DRENLUM-402116 format. One record per residue (C-alpha): residue number from 1; residue in three letters; x negated, y negated, z. Coordinates in Angstrom, 3 decimals. Each point is the difference from the previous one (the first is absolute). Example, Ala and Ser with C-alpha at 12.3 -4.5 7.8 and 13.67 -1.06 7.14 Angstrom:
2
atom pos: 1; code: ALA; east: -12.300; north: 4.500; up: 7.800
atom pos: 2; code: SER; east: -1.370; north: -3.440; up: -0.660
***
This chain:
377
atom pos: 1; code: MET; east: -34.139; north: 56.235; up: -20.427
atom pos: 2; code: LYS; east: 3.143; north: -1.732; up: -1.251
atom pos: 3; code: GLU; east: 3.164; north: 1.723; up: -1.218
atom pos: 4; code: PHE; east: 2.564; north: -1.252; up: -2.527
atom pos: 5; code: ASP; east: 3.077; north: 1.309; up: -1.741
atom pos: 6; code: ILE; east: -1.478; north: -0.839; up: -3.418
atom pos: 7; code: ILE; east: -3.465; north: -0.910; up: -1.214
atom pos: 8; code: ILE; east: -0.327; north: -1.624; up: -3.421
atom pos: 9; code: ILE; east: -3.309; north: 0.081; up: -1.882
atom pos: 10; code: GLY; east: -0.140; north: -3.217; up: -2.025
atom pos: 11; code: GLY; east: 1.388; north: -3.449; up: 0.731
atom pos: 12; code: GLY; east: 0.849; north: -1.270; up: -3.478
atom pos: 13; code: LEU; east: 3.477; north: -0.407; up: -1.436
atom pos: 14; code: SER; east: 1.032; north: 3.648; up: 0.408
atom pos: 15; code: GLY; east: -1.484; north: 0.405; up: 3.447
atom pos: 16; code: SER; east: 1.330; north: -3.284; up: 1.382
atom pos: 17; code: SER; east: 3.516; north: 0.497; up: -1.357
atom pos: 18; code: THR; east: 0.126; north: 3.570; up: 1.352
atom pos: 19; code: ALA; east: -1.191; north: -1.292; up: 3.368
atom pos: 20; code: LEU; east: 2.676; north: -2.684; up: 0.044
atom pos: 21; code: ASN; east: 2.787; north: 2.396; up: -0.921
atom pos: 22; code: LEU; east: -1.041; north: 2.359; up: 2.804
atom pos: 23; code: SER; east: -0.843; north: -2.546; up: 2.695
atom pos: 24; code: LYS; east: 3.414; north: -1.632; up: -0.508
atom pos: 25; code: LYS; east: 1.530; north: 3.366; up: 0.852
atom pos: 26; code: GLY; east: -1.839; north: -0.061; up: 3.328
atom pos: 27; code: TYR; east: -2.854; north: 2.403; up: -0.701
atom pos: 28; code: SER; east: -3.597; north: -0.523; up: 1.077
atom pos: 29; code: VAL; east: -2.118; north: -0.585; up: -3.109
atom pos: 30; code: LEU; east: -3.726; north: -0.474; up: -0.561
atom pos: 31; code: ILE; east: -1.477; north: -1.182; up: -3.311
atom pos: 32; code: ILE; east: -3.648; north: 0.847; up: -0.605
atom pos: 33; code: GLU; east: -1.451; north: -2.342; up: -2.646
atom pos: 34; code: LYS; east: -3.589; north: 0.225; up: -1.244
atom pos: 35; code: GLU; east: -0.204; north: -3.597; up: -1.262
atom pos: 36; code: ALA; east: -0.311; north: -3.154; up: 2.069
atom pos: 37; code: LEU; east: 2.556; north: -2.782; up: -0.483
atom pos: 38; code: GLY; east: 1.330; north: 0.124; up: -3.549
atom pos: 39; code: ASP; east: -1.153; north: -2.294; up: -2.796
atom pos: 40; code: ILE; east: 1.660; north: -0.710; up: -3.348
atom pos: 41; code: LYS; east: 1.783; north: 3.087; up: -1.293
atom pos: 42; code: PRO; east: -0.768; north: 0.755; up: -3.671
atom pos: 43; code: CYS; east: 3.616; north: 0.713; up: -0.831
atom pos: 44; code: ALA; east: 2.329; north: -1.468; up: -2.637
atom pos: 45; code: GLY; east: 2.642; north: -0.439; up: 2.685
atom pos: 46; code: GLY; east: 3.077; north: 0.867; up: -2.049
atom pos: 47; code: MET; east: 2.899; north: 1.333; up: 2.040
atom pos: 48; code: ALA; east: 3.626; north: 0.722; up: -0.836
atom pos: 49; code: SER; east: 2.258; north: -1.988; up: 2.317
atom pos: 50; code: SER; east: 2.064; north: 3.179; up: 0.420
atom pos: 51; code: MET; east: -2.864; north: 1.272; up: 2.191
atom pos: 52; code: LYS; east: 1.097; north: -2.290; up: 2.833
atom pos: 53; code: LYS; east: 2.360; north: 2.791; up: 1.087
atom pos: 54; code: PHE; east: -3.119; north: 1.990; up: 0.943
atom pos: 55; code: LEU; east: -1.479; north: -2.878; up: 2.016
atom pos: 56; code: PRO; east: 1.275; north: -0.570; up: 3.560
atom pos: 57; code: LEU; east: -1.012; north: -3.689; up: 0.063
atom pos: 58; code: ASP; east: 0.259; north: -3.277; up: -1.904
atom pos: 59; code: ILE; east: -2.914; north: -0.417; up: -2.447
atom pos: 60; code: ASP; east: 0.811; north: -3.475; up: -1.373
atom pos: 61; code: GLN; east: -3.395; north: -1.290; up: 1.203
atom pos: 62; code: ALA; east: -1.769; north: 2.434; up: -2.324
atom pos: 63; code: ILE; east: 2.034; north: -0.755; up: -3.151
atom pos: 64; code: GLU; east: -1.957; north: -2.244; up: -2.381
atom pos: 65; code: SER; east: 2.146; north: 0.081; up: -3.156
atom pos: 66; code: LYS; east: 3.434; north: 1.208; up: -1.063
atom pos: 67; code: ILE; east: -0.197; north: 1.422; up: -3.497
atom pos: 68; code: ARG; east: 2.691; north: -0.503; up: -2.647
atom pos: 69; code: ASN; east: -1.927; north: 0.837; up: -3.177
atom pos: 70; code: VAL; east: -2.263; north: 2.837; up: -1.095
atom pos: 71; code: GLU; east: -2.296; north: -0.776; up: -2.936
atom pos: 72; code: PHE; east: -1.705; north: 2.571; up: -2.240
atom pos: 73; code: ARG; east: -2.758; north: -0.737; up: -2.521
atom pos: 74; code: TRP; east: -2.188; north: 1.904; up: -2.405
atom pos: 75; code: MET; east: -3.462; north: -1.621; up: 0.044
atom pos: 76; code: SER; east: 1.381; north: -3.483; up: 0.751
atom pos: 77; code: SER; east: 2.670; north: 0.154; up: -2.710
atom pos: 78; code: ASP; east: 3.066; north: 1.988; up: -1.078
atom pos: 79; code: ASN; east: 1.839; north: -1.296; up: 3.063
atom pos: 80; code: VAL; east: 3.002; north: 1.685; up: 1.590
atom pos: 81; code: ASN; east: 1.876; north: -1.530; up: 2.944
atom pos: 82; code: ALA; east: 2.538; north: 1.532; up: 2.342
atom pos: 83; code: ILE; east: 2.254; north: -2.004; up: 2.298
atom pos: 84; code: LEU; east: 0.857; north: 1.586; up: 3.330
atom pos: 85; code: ASP; east: 3.743; north: -0.319; up: 0.462
atom pos: 86; code: SER; east: 0.348; north: 0.659; up: 3.721
atom pos: 87; code: GLU; east: -0.598; north: -2.600; up: 2.682
atom pos: 88; code: SER; east: -3.747; north: 0.041; up: 0.775
atom pos: 89; code: PRO; east: -0.434; north: 3.724; up: -0.737
atom pos: 90; code: PHE; east: -3.792; north: -0.079; up: -0.001
atom pos: 91; code: TRP; east: -2.328; north: -1.767; up: 2.416
atom pos: 92; code: ILE; east: -3.718; north: -0.718; up: 0.090
atom pos: 93; code: ILE; east: -1.270; north: 0.370; up: 3.526
atom pos: 94; code: ARG; east: -3.392; north: -0.813; up: 1.476
atom pos: 95; code: ARG; east: -1.125; north: 3.378; up: 1.232
atom pos: 96; code: GLU; east: -2.203; north: -1.191; up: 2.821
atom pos: 97; code: LYS; east: 2.977; north: -1.946; up: 1.420
atom pos: 98; code: LEU; east: 2.396; north: 2.928; up: -0.358
atom pos: 99; code: ASP; east: -2.407; north: 2.432; up: 1.641
atom pos: 100; code: LYS; east: -0.569; north: -2.405; up: 2.897
atom pos: 101; code: LEU; east: 3.751; north: -0.577; up: 0.477
atom pos: 102; code: LEU; east: 0.606; north: 3.747; up: 0.218
atom pos: 103; code: LEU; east: -2.906; north: 0.611; up: 2.347
atom pos: 104; code: ASP; east: 0.831; north: -2.914; up: 2.307
atom pos: 105; code: GLU; east: 3.608; north: 1.160; up: 0.231
atom pos: 106; code: ALA; east: -1.082; north: 3.568; up: 0.778
atom pos: 107; code: LEU; east: -2.255; north: -1.313; up: 2.790
atom pos: 108; code: LYS; east: 2.870; north: -2.096; up: 1.326
atom pos: 109; code: TYR; east: 2.016; north: 3.198; up: 0.454
atom pos: 110; code: GLY; east: -2.791; north: 1.678; up: 1.937
atom pos: 111; code: GLY; east: -2.119; north: 1.514; up: -2.751
atom pos: 112; code: GLU; east: -3.778; north: -0.076; up: 0.402
atom pos: 113; code: ILE; east: -2.870; north: -0.309; up: -2.460
atom pos: 114; code: LEU; east: -3.601; north: 1.132; up: 0.295
atom pos: 115; code: ARG; east: -2.309; north: -1.819; up: -2.434
atom pos: 116; code: PRO; east: -2.577; north: 0.343; up: -1.339
atom pos: 117; code: ALA; east: -0.204; north: 3.721; up: 0.695
atom pos: 118; code: GLU; east: -0.601; north: 3.078; up: -2.115
atom pos: 119; code: VAL; east: 1.750; north: 3.319; up: 0.608
atom pos: 120; code: GLU; east: -2.768; north: 2.580; up: 0.209
atom pos: 121; code: LYS; east: 1.745; north: 3.216; up: 0.980
atom pos: 122; code: ILE; east: 3.558; north: 1.311; up: 0.269
atom pos: 123; code: THR; east: 0.965; north: 3.231; up: 1.717
atom pos: 124; code: SER; east: 3.249; north: 1.488; up: 1.304
atom pos: 125; code: GLN; east: 0.618; north: 1.616; up: 3.366
atom pos: 126; code: ASN; east: 3.356; north: 1.148; up: 1.399
atom pos: 127; code: LYS; east: 1.938; north: -1.987; up: -2.632
atom pos: 128; code: ILE; east: -1.918; north: -3.193; up: 0.839
atom pos: 129; code: TRP; east: -2.387; north: -1.828; up: -2.332
atom pos: 130; code: ILE; east: -3.383; north: -0.835; up: 1.513
atom pos: 131; code: ILE; east: -1.771; north: -2.829; up: -1.827
atom pos: 132; code: GLN; east: -3.591; north: -0.995; up: 0.563
atom pos: 133; code: CYS; east: -1.055; north: -3.454; up: -1.205
atom pos: 134; code: SER; east: -3.248; north: -1.824; up: -0.562
atom pos: 135; code: ASN; east: 0.452; north: -1.779; up: 3.336
atom pos: 136; code: LYS; east: -0.381; north: 3.428; up: 1.672
atom pos: 137; code: VAL; east: 3.458; north: -0.222; up: 1.573
atom pos: 138; code: ILE; east: 2.398; north: 2.921; up: -0.391
atom pos: 139; code: TYR; east: 3.624; north: -0.694; up: -0.950
atom pos: 140; code: LYS; east: 2.940; north: 2.403; up: 0.037
atom pos: 141; code: SER; east: 3.325; north: -0.070; up: -1.839
atom pos: 142; code: LYS; east: 2.979; north: 2.181; up: -0.807
atom pos: 143; code: PHE; east: 0.150; north: -1.083; up: -3.648
atom pos: 144; code: LEU; east: -2.527; north: -1.323; up: -2.486
atom pos: 145; code: VAL; east: 0.481; north: -2.326; up: -2.999
atom pos: 146; code: ILE; east: -2.647; north: -0.167; up: -2.718
atom pos: 147; code: ALA; east: 0.005; north: -3.529; up: -1.449
atom pos: 148; code: ASP; east: -3.649; north: -0.550; up: -0.897
atom pos: 149; code: GLY; east: 0.612; north: -1.027; up: -3.609
atom pos: 150; code: SER; east: -1.162; north: 1.163; up: -3.407
atom pos: 151; code: GLN; east: -3.411; north: 1.055; up: 1.296
atom pos: 152; code: SER; east: 1.591; north: 2.166; up: 2.686
atom pos: 153; code: LYS; east: -2.140; north: 2.825; up: 1.303
atom pos: 154; code: TRP; east: 2.646; north: 1.292; up: 2.389
atom pos: 155; code: ALA; east: 2.745; north: 0.699; up: -2.560
atom pos: 156; code: GLY; east: -2.239; north: 2.611; up: -1.588
atom pos: 157; code: TYR; east: -1.052; north: 1.337; up: 3.387
atom pos: 158; code: PHE; east: 3.640; north: 0.791; up: 0.774
atom pos: 159; code: THR; east: 0.756; north: 1.048; up: -3.634
atom pos: 160; code: LEU; east: 2.661; north: -2.696; up: -0.398
atom pos: 161; code: GLY; east: 0.772; north: -1.111; up: -3.549
atom pos: 162; code: PRO; east: -1.856; north: 1.220; up: -3.097
atom pos: 163; code: ARG; east: -3.062; north: 2.183; up: 0.544
atom pos: 164; code: LYS; east: -1.891; north: -2.028; up: -2.609
atom pos: 165; code: PRO; east: 1.314; north: -3.584; up: 0.108
atom pos: 166; code: LYS; east: 0.139; north: -2.005; up: -3.211
atom pos: 167; code: PHE; east: -1.234; north: -3.583; up: 0.059
atom pos: 168; code: ALA; east: 0.583; north: -3.166; up: -1.990
atom pos: 169; code: ASN; east: -2.883; north: -2.437; up: -0.108
atom pos: 170; code: THR; east: 0.907; north: -3.638; up: 0.685
atom pos: 171; code: ILE; east: -1.674; north: -3.371; up: 0.330
atom pos: 172; code: ALA; east: 1.766; north: -2.777; up: 1.882
atom pos: 173; code: LEU; east: -0.841; north: -3.672; up: 0.401
atom pos: 174; code: ARG; east: 1.709; north: -3.136; up: 1.259
atom pos: 175; code: LEU; east: -0.449; north: -3.298; up: -1.829
atom pos: 176; code: LYS; east: 1.054; north: -3.439; up: 1.242
atom pos: 177; code: GLY; east: 2.706; north: -1.656; up: -2.054
atom pos: 178; code: LEU; east: 2.603; north: 1.663; up: -2.206
atom pos: 179; code: GLY; east: -1.667; north: -0.214; up: -3.422
atom pos: 180; code: ASN; east: 2.757; north: 0.317; up: -2.594
atom pos: 181; code: ILE; east: 2.139; north: 2.292; up: 2.174
atom pos: 182; code: PRO; east: 3.418; north: -1.451; up: 0.942
atom pos: 183; code: LYS; east: 0.511; north: -0.006; up: 3.759
atom pos: 184; code: ASP; east: 3.115; north: 2.174; up: -0.334
atom pos: 185; code: ALA; east: -1.432; north: 2.566; up: -2.465
atom pos: 186; code: VAL; east: -2.339; north: 2.963; up: -0.013
atom pos: 187; code: ARG; east: -1.944; north: 0.931; up: -3.117
atom pos: 188; code: PHE; east: -1.223; north: 3.334; up: -1.324
atom pos: 189; code: GLU; east: -2.711; north: -0.129; up: -2.665
atom pos: 190; code: PHE; east: -0.534; north: 3.083; up: -2.156
atom pos: 191; code: GLY; east: -2.653; north: 0.681; up: -2.625
atom pos: 192; code: PHE; east: -3.095; north: -1.447; up: 1.686
atom pos: 193; code: VAL; east: -0.415; north: 2.920; up: 2.415
atom pos: 194; code: LYS; east: -0.223; north: 3.292; up: -1.817
atom pos: 195; code: TYR; east: 2.186; north: 2.664; up: 1.645
atom pos: 196; code: GLY; east: 1.374; north: -2.577; up: 2.428
atom pos: 197; code: PHE; east: 1.121; north: -3.608; up: 0.379
atom pos: 198; code: ALA; east: -0.599; north: -3.296; up: 1.783
atom pos: 199; code: TRP; east: 2.418; north: -1.968; up: 2.148
atom pos: 200; code: ALA; east: 0.423; north: -3.432; up: 1.567
atom pos: 201; code: PHE; east: 2.258; north: -0.570; up: 3.018
atom pos: 202; code: PRO; east: 0.365; north: -3.611; up: 1.298
atom pos: 203; code: LEU; east: -0.304; north: -1.016; up: 3.629
atom pos: 204; code: LYS; east: 0.811; north: -3.562; up: 1.152
atom pos: 205; code: ASP; east: -3.346; north: -1.516; up: -0.982
atom pos: 206; code: SER; east: -1.934; north: 2.874; up: -1.565
atom pos: 207; code: VAL; east: 0.380; north: 3.080; up: -2.193
atom pos: 208; code: ASN; east: -0.700; north: 3.640; up: 0.710
atom pos: 209; code: ILE; east: -1.533; north: 1.446; up: -3.165
atom pos: 210; code: GLY; east: -0.687; north: 3.666; up: -0.476
atom pos: 211; code: LEU; east: -1.224; north: 2.504; up: -2.572
atom pos: 212; code: GLY; east: 0.808; north: 3.674; up: 0.162
atom pos: 213; code: THR; east: -0.788; north: 3.086; up: -2.033
atom pos: 214; code: PHE; east: 1.477; north: 3.451; up: 0.470
atom pos: 215; code: ILE; east: -2.074; north: 2.159; up: -2.343
atom pos: 216; code: ASN; east: -3.617; north: -1.166; up: -0.392
atom pos: 217; code: ASN; east: -1.057; north: -1.549; up: 3.290
atom pos: 218; code: LYS; east: -3.292; north: -1.381; up: -1.355
atom pos: 219; code: LEU; east: 1.665; north: -2.521; up: -2.273
atom pos: 220; code: LEU; east: 0.358; north: -2.803; up: 2.565
atom pos: 221; code: LYS; east: -3.713; north: -0.676; up: 0.552
atom pos: 222; code: ASP; east: -0.210; north: -2.402; up: -2.968
atom pos: 223; code: GLU; east: -0.301; north: -3.568; up: 1.382
atom pos: 224; code: ALA; east: 0.676; north: -1.468; up: -3.442
atom pos: 225; code: LEU; east: 3.363; north: 1.770; up: 0.101
atom pos: 226; code: HIS; east: 0.747; north: -1.552; up: 3.398
atom pos: 227; code: TYR; east: -0.608; north: -3.516; up: -1.337
atom pos: 228; code: LYS; east: 2.023; north: 0.681; up: -3.147
atom pos: 229; code: ILE; east: 3.009; north: 1.034; up: 2.075
atom pos: 230; code: ILE; east: -0.376; north: -2.897; up: 2.435
atom pos: 231; code: LYS; east: -0.091; north: -2.368; up: -2.960
atom pos: 232; code: SER; east: 3.181; north: 1.563; up: -1.393
atom pos: 233; code: PHE; east: 1.704; north: -0.944; up: 3.282
atom pos: 234; code: GLY; east: -1.001; north: -3.656; up: -0.437
atom pos: 235; code: PHE; east: -3.198; north: -0.246; up: 2.043
atom pos: 236; code: GLU; east: -3.288; north: -1.389; up: -1.320
atom pos: 237; code: HIS; east: -3.571; north: 0.184; up: 1.333
atom pos: 238; code: LEU; east: 0.884; north: 1.332; up: 3.402
atom pos: 239; code: SER; east: -2.276; north: 2.051; up: 2.192
atom pos: 240; code: PHE; east: 1.665; north: 2.846; up: 1.807
atom pos: 241; code: LYS; east: -0.726; north: 3.012; up: 2.143
atom pos: 242; code: ALA; east: 1.656; north: 3.188; up: -1.156
atom pos: 243; code: ALA; east: 1.203; north: 2.576; up: 2.519
atom pos: 244; code: HIS; east: -0.232; north: 3.543; up: -1.358
atom pos: 245; code: LYS; east: 2.455; north: 2.548; up: 1.314
atom pos: 246; code: LYS; east: 0.932; north: 3.553; up: -0.874
atom pos: 247; code: LEU; east: 3.711; north: 0.641; up: 0.471
atom pos: 248; code: ARG; east: 1.149; north: 3.500; up: 0.828
atom pos: 249; code: ILE; east: 2.961; north: 0.306; up: -2.381
atom pos: 250; code: TRP; east: 2.965; north: 2.360; up: 0.044
atom pos: 251; code: ASN; east: -0.931; north: 3.335; up: -1.547
atom pos: 252; code: GLY; east: 2.763; north: 2.515; up: 0.606
atom pos: 253; code: ILE; east: 2.407; north: 1.184; up: 2.670
atom pos: 254; code: HIS; east: -1.977; north: 1.103; up: 3.040
atom pos: 255; code: LYS; east: 0.589; north: 0.583; up: 3.661
atom pos: 256; code: LEU; east: -0.761; north: -3.171; up: 1.959
atom pos: 257; code: ASN; east: 0.434; north: 1.376; up: 3.499
atom pos: 258; code: GLY; east: -1.492; north: 2.760; up: 2.086
atom pos: 259; code: ASP; east: 0.548; north: 1.110; up: 3.558
atom pos: 260; code: ARG; east: 0.374; north: -3.309; up: 1.897
atom pos: 261; code: VAL; east: -1.866; north: -1.977; up: -2.674
atom pos: 262; code: ILE; east: 1.184; north: -2.232; up: -2.869
atom pos: 263; code: ALA; east: -1.763; north: -1.960; up: -2.776
atom pos: 264; code: VAL; east: 1.419; north: -3.350; up: -1.154
atom pos: 265; code: GLY; east: -0.660; north: -2.605; up: -2.704
atom pos: 266; code: ASP; east: -3.176; north: 0.193; up: -2.065
atom pos: 267; code: ALA; east: -1.392; north: 2.823; up: 2.137
atom pos: 268; code: ALA; east: 2.969; north: 2.090; up: -1.143
atom pos: 269; code: SER; east: -0.760; north: -0.708; up: -3.704
atom pos: 270; code: LEU; east: 3.215; north: -1.943; up: -0.573
atom pos: 271; code: CYS; east: -1.209; north: -2.925; up: -2.142
atom pos: 272; code: ASP; east: 2.020; north: -0.453; up: -3.220
atom pos: 273; code: PRO; east: -1.895; north: 1.749; up: -2.864
atom pos: 274; code: PHE; east: 1.317; north: -2.425; up: -2.643
atom pos: 275; code: LEU; east: -0.038; north: -3.469; up: 1.608
atom pos: 276; code: ALA; east: -2.369; north: 0.676; up: 2.925
atom pos: 277; code: GLU; east: 2.588; north: -1.259; up: 2.498
atom pos: 278; code: GLY; east: -0.892; north: 0.881; up: 3.570
atom pos: 279; code: ILE; east: 2.073; north: -2.194; up: 2.322
atom pos: 280; code: ARG; east: 3.355; north: 1.636; up: -0.652
atom pos: 281; code: PRO; east: -1.145; north: 3.604; up: 0.648
atom pos: 282; code: SER; east: -1.914; north: -1.163; up: 3.090
atom pos: 283; code: LEU; east: 3.126; north: -1.495; up: 1.545
atom pos: 284; code: ILE; east: 2.270; north: 2.878; up: -1.030
atom pos: 285; code: SER; east: -2.370; north: 2.645; up: 1.355
atom pos: 286; code: SER; east: -0.576; north: -1.933; up: 3.243
atom pos: 287; code: TYR; east: 3.743; north: -0.224; up: 0.580
atom pos: 288; code: TYR; east: 0.660; north: 3.703; up: -0.592
atom pos: 289; code: ALA; east: -3.062; north: 1.033; up: 2.002
atom pos: 290; code: ALA; east: 1.318; north: -1.896; up: 3.014
atom pos: 291; code: GLU; east: 3.496; north: 1.460; up: -0.464
atom pos: 292; code: SER; east: -1.337; north: 3.545; up: -0.167
atom pos: 293; code: ILE; east: -2.284; north: -0.397; up: 3.019
atom pos: 294; code: ASP; east: 2.838; north: -1.593; up: 1.964
atom pos: 295; code: GLN; east: 2.242; north: 2.978; up: -0.758
atom pos: 296; code: CYS; east: -2.675; north: 2.386; up: 1.231
atom pos: 297; code: LEU; east: -0.730; north: -1.887; up: 3.205
atom pos: 298; code: SER; east: 3.658; north: -0.567; up: 0.845
atom pos: 299; code: ARG; east: 0.886; north: 3.656; up: -0.672
atom pos: 300; code: ASN; east: -3.212; north: 1.457; up: 1.459
atom pos: 301; code: ASN; east: -1.092; north: 1.845; up: -3.137
atom pos: 302; code: ASN; east: -2.899; north: -0.257; up: -2.470
atom pos: 303; code: ASP; east: 1.736; north: 0.480; up: -3.358
atom pos: 304; code: LEU; east: -1.066; north: -2.905; up: -2.230
atom pos: 305; code: ASN; east: 1.063; north: 1.626; up: -3.281
atom pos: 306; code: SER; east: 2.796; north: -2.534; up: -0.489
atom pos: 307; code: TYR; east: -2.695; north: -2.616; up: -0.643
atom pos: 308; code: SER; east: -1.473; north: 1.727; up: -3.058
atom pos: 309; code: LYS; east: 3.482; north: 0.705; up: -1.342
atom pos: 310; code: ASN; east: 1.081; north: -3.629; up: 0.386
atom pos: 311; code: ILE; east: -3.128; north: -1.412; up: -1.660
atom pos: 312; code: ASN; east: 0.097; north: 2.450; up: -2.880
atom pos: 313; code: ASN; east: 3.684; north: -0.787; up: -0.596
atom pos: 314; code: GLU; east: -0.206; north: -3.753; up: 0.536
atom pos: 315; code: TRP; east: -3.305; north: -0.564; up: -1.814
atom pos: 316; code: GLY; east: -1.496; north: 3.142; up: -1.496
atom pos: 317; code: LYS; east: 2.729; north: 0.800; up: -2.520
atom pos: 318; code: SER; east: -0.304; north: -3.440; up: -1.567
atom pos: 319; code: MET; east: -3.822; north: 0.103; up: 0.038
atom pos: 320; code: ALA; east: 0.008; north: 3.337; up: -1.823
atom pos: 321; code: TRP; east: 1.578; north: -1.827; up: -2.951
atom pos: 322; code: GLY; east: -2.228; north: -3.030; up: 0.514
atom pos: 323; code: LYS; east: -3.039; north: 2.250; up: -0.313
atom pos: 324; code: ARG; east: 1.254; north: 1.441; up: -3.292
atom pos: 325; code: ILE; east: 0.636; north: -3.453; up: -1.410
atom pos: 326; code: ALA; east: -3.471; north: -1.154; up: 1.109
atom pos: 327; code: GLN; east: -1.752; north: 2.982; up: -1.578
atom pos: 328; code: ILE; east: 1.482; north: -0.828; up: -3.393
atom pos: 329; code: PHE; east: 0.120; north: -3.802; up: 0.249
atom pos: 330; code: TYR; east: -3.655; north: -0.475; up: 0.954
atom pos: 331; code: ARG; east: -1.281; north: 2.451; up: -2.603
atom pos: 332; code: PHE; east: 1.917; north: -1.812; up: -2.744
atom pos: 333; code: PRO; east: 0.191; north: -3.531; up: 1.471
atom pos: 334; code: ARG; east: 0.792; north: -1.925; up: -3.198
atom pos: 335; code: THR; east: 2.778; north: 2.405; up: -0.935
atom pos: 336; code: GLY; east: 1.149; north: -0.037; up: 3.595
atom pos: 337; code: TYR; east: 0.216; north: -3.785; up: -0.015
atom pos: 338; code: GLN; east: 1.961; north: -0.049; up: -3.255
atom pos: 339; code: LEU; east: 2.426; north: 2.768; up: 0.967
atom pos: 340; code: GLY; east: 0.002; north: -0.237; up: 3.782
atom pos: 341; code: VAL; east: -0.175; north: -3.762; up: 0.635
atom pos: 342; code: LYS; east: 1.180; north: -1.808; up: -3.121
atom pos: 343; code: ARG; east: 3.276; north: 1.864; up: -0.303
atom pos: 344; code: LYS; east: 2.969; north: -2.208; up: 0.788
atom pos: 345; code: THR; east: 0.908; north: 1.640; up: 3.301
atom pos: 346; code: ALA; east: -3.491; north: 1.028; up: 1.146
atom pos: 347; code: PRO; east: -1.173; north: -3.167; up: 1.826
atom pos: 348; code: LYS; east: 3.141; north: -0.127; up: 2.073
atom pos: 349; code: ARG; east: -0.377; north: 3.677; up: 0.881
atom pos: 350; code: ILE; east: -3.608; north: -0.481; up: 1.151
atom pos: 351; code: ALA; east: 1.077; north: -3.031; up: 2.015
atom pos: 352; code: GLN; east: 2.731; north: 2.117; up: 1.604
atom pos: 353; code: ILE; east: -2.586; north: 2.634; up: 0.938
atom pos: 354; code: LEU; east: -2.145; north: -2.700; up: 1.633
atom pos: 355; code: SER; east: 2.979; north: -1.300; up: 1.942
atom pos: 356; code: GLY; east: 1.043; north: 3.482; up: 1.099
atom pos: 357; code: GLU; east: 3.303; north: -0.051; up: -1.897
atom pos: 358; code: MET; east: -1.014; north: 2.891; up: -2.273
atom pos: 359; code: ASN; east: -2.477; north: 2.853; up: 0.096
atom pos: 360; code: TYR; east: -2.146; north: 1.603; up: -2.668
atom pos: 361; code: GLU; east: 2.315; north: 2.967; up: -0.371
atom pos: 362; code: ASP; east: 2.732; north: -2.338; up: -1.263
atom pos: 363; code: ILE; east: -2.021; north: -0.987; up: -3.062
atom pos: 364; code: ALA; east: -2.743; north: 2.589; up: -0.410
atom pos: 365; code: LYS; east: 1.543; north: 2.556; up: -2.335
atom pos: 366; code: ARG; east: 0.874; north: -2.581; up: -2.638
atom pos: 367; code: VAL; east: -3.370; north: -1.754; up: 0.218
atom pos: 368; code: ILE; east: -2.023; north: 3.222; up: -0.220
atom pos: 369; code: ARG; east: 2.053; north: 1.266; up: -2.933
atom pos: 370; code: ARG; east: -0.598; north: -3.239; up: -1.950
atom pos: 371; code: LEU; east: -3.755; north: -0.021; up: 0.738
atom pos: 372; code: LEU; east: -0.521; north: 3.636; up: -0.945
atom pos: 373; code: THR; east: 2.077; north: -0.270; up: -3.173
atom pos: 374; code: GLN; east: -1.931; north: -3.060; up: -1.134
atom pos: 375; code: ASN; east: -3.435; north: 1.548; up: 0.571
atom pos: 376; code: GLU; east: 0.895; north: 3.342; up: -1.551
atom pos: 377; code: GLY; east: 1.106; north: -1.861; up: -3.103
***
């Protein structure tokens, strides 16, 4: 039987970054990861450079592109472009590299990882978590972090986040070459995907392409639609393998901690309900989870409530407005594109949201008022 200060269930971005933040503070940390060594991550890879303040290491090795333009299109036409003013405000990172950097650094500071292993049972005794894994070994810890992603079974077990999570359905693929995507631009394509959108984010020698829908999750099964969108991004006659993923999106202010347990990242239902962004909330929640656990361990108490408060203030308030915008925009996508994207200031505002310079609350009231007025008329 092995004992640790913190055990983290899940070794992806959220789990690895939480482990690094805590192991750097000198705590004993174990990550339990069900998958073997990671393969390609089906993730767009977009990350605001402002997030580096939440990362306790240099991630230059994982940065593939520095974005200066955001392009919007309606079914391959009606183009709108936004130039990002700040110095490299938005990066495209290769997720498998970033996750490995974080994990390797956590291990360097004394963290441990058990993989592949499945957590089978969790109980509590005398303020200590007792965790039984598929390898039949028992592990103990003072605190527990739930970081097992959008398909988390443990977040619900501990009643962390929404009781009934809401999901966006996505398909991700990576194609060699850049098609017609500039190396310093990301593109959002509206109109092809009903109740959603498609995107293309460039790496050094390939493109991450994705499709997402927030209302009718059956709409992405059409292979003809996949090829139509790929063609719109400048690719012809390419075979590809699509990775399907359900993203647990933000769906209201909820408690994200219990007694000595915290949920982070996708497991905590923090994914952006409008743009399906998951990296930023993963890093923010990992940072605040580590801060809250550190405060408890250093002060010998178990009050983790500061974590939920910080996440709901730092992320939840903005996402509440993002959800409202999404509900209207994706029900009336053509009107939304005309009034929400094509307005003179709109592209810059969306670009500022992507780069972390603005939040949804800053623009939501005006956008919602315009959309509702137009559709009521």
